[in-house]
N, C-alpha and C positions, 0 to 999 in steps of 0.2 A: 593100718589104721587110716580111716578116711576123714578128711577135714572138710568142713563145709565151705563152699565157694559161692560167693555172690554172683548173680547174673552180671554179664558184661556192662549193661547199662548202669547197674548200681555201682559197680567198680569205677566206671568213668565219673559218675557223680561224686563219689567219694575222693577220687583223685582231683577233680576240679575244685571241690571245697578246700582240700588240703593245699592245693597250690594257691588259692586265694589267701588262705591264712598265712602261709609262709611268705608270700609276696608282701602282705601287710606288715608282717613282723620286720622284714628286711627294710621296708620304707621307713617304719618307725625308728629303727636303729640309725638309719641315714639321717633322719631328721634330728634325732637326739644328739648324734656326733656333731652335726653342724651347728646346732644350737649351744653346745657346750663351749665352743671356742670363744664366742663373744663374752660369755659370762666370766671365763677365765681371764680374759683381757681386761675386763672392767675391774675385777677383783685386784689384779696385779697393778693396774694403773691408779687405783685408789678412787675409782668412780668416774667422775666427769673430767674431760680433758680441758 
């Protein structure tokens, strides 16, 4: 059985796009994790100090 294989330049383009997407997801997760802590603190402290 033969499977189609993209040319190397197309494979590199796909890999580059995939890496950009996964890097963006990782960045968003980091930002979300960091922004969650202050909200938890505000909630637990009752708002203003």
